[in-house]
N, C-alpha and C positions, 0 to 999 in steps of 0.2 A: 457511557463516555464516548462522545463523538469527537473525532479527530479535530474538527473545526473548533470545538469548545476547548480542547486541550491547547491548541495552538494559540488561541486568543487569551488564555489565562496567563497571568504573570506567575502564578504558583500552582503547582499540581496539588491535588488533594492527597492525603495519605493513601487512600484506596487506589487512586490512579498510580501513584509512585510504586506501591506494592505490586500492582498488576504488571506494570511496565518492567520492573526489576525481575519479577518472577519469570516473565516471558523471555526477557533478555538472558537471564541465567540459564534457562532451558535451551535457548537457541545457540548459545556459545558452546554448549556441551555437544550438540549435534542436532540432527534433523528432527522436527516434530510436526505432526499434522495439525490442522486447524481443530479437529476434534480433540486431540490430546491437549492442546492449549486451552480449549474451552473447559475441559475437566480440571486442568491444573489451576486456573484462576476462578473457576466456578462462575462463568459468565457466558453470555450468548455469543453467537458468531460475529455479530456486528461489533461488539466490544473487542473481540480478538483481532478483527481486521483493523480497527482503529488503533489498537496498540501496535500492531505490526507496522502500520503506516507511520506512526510516530517514531518508532525505533529505526525505520529505514532512513529517516532524516539524519541519523547520526552514525549508523553502522551499515556495512554492506550486507544486507539481508538478501539471500537468494531465495526466490520462490519460483517454482516451476509448475506448469499446469499438471493437472491430474492429482493424484493422492500422494505426491512425493513430499509435500509439506514445505517447511521453511527451515533455514539455518543461516548462521552468520558465516560468511566466507572468511577463512583464516589462512589458507595455504594454497600451494600450487595445485593441489588436488581439486580445488574448487573452481579453477580457472575456466574449464570447459563449460561447466554449468552456468557460471557467471556470464560468459559470452553468449550462451544460448538464451539466457534470461534477457540480456540486453537486446538481442535481435527480436525476441518475442514481444517484449514491451514496446520497442520502437515500432514494430509493425502494428501493434494494437493502437498506439497513439496516432499513427498515420491514418489508420482506418477511421478513427474518431474524427480527425481533422477533415478527411475527405467527406465524411457524412454531414458536415455542417456547411459545406460550400454552397449548396443550393438554398439553404435557409438564409445564409448571409446575402446571397443574390436577391432573395425575396425581400429582405429587410431594406436593402439599398434601393430596390425598385419602389417599394412603398414609401420610403422617405422622400425620394425624388418626386413622386406623385403628390405627396402631401405638401411639399414645398412649392410646387408649381401652381 
């Protein structure tokens, strides 16, 4: 189950619904690692990551680096971890954007040369 496939589908399959619901129910109870979620839905890491990505579109899933795992934010106690996650993900996104600047410059230069 690849997130892009889920997103483009009008309806989820029963297997996809079951996996998403199982992971959601586990995260609402508390923190779970990727390995625990793999065992829970009997799937590979890619499937777990895709499920988490899908659930993040609808619920405030907190994920922190390391082996801390995932959970759904529900209370004031989750605030600091949520702030930390926002800062970490924003920094990561900025690094990705910085990494494509030179590639964009190259594309623009090549397009200009081809038009000339």
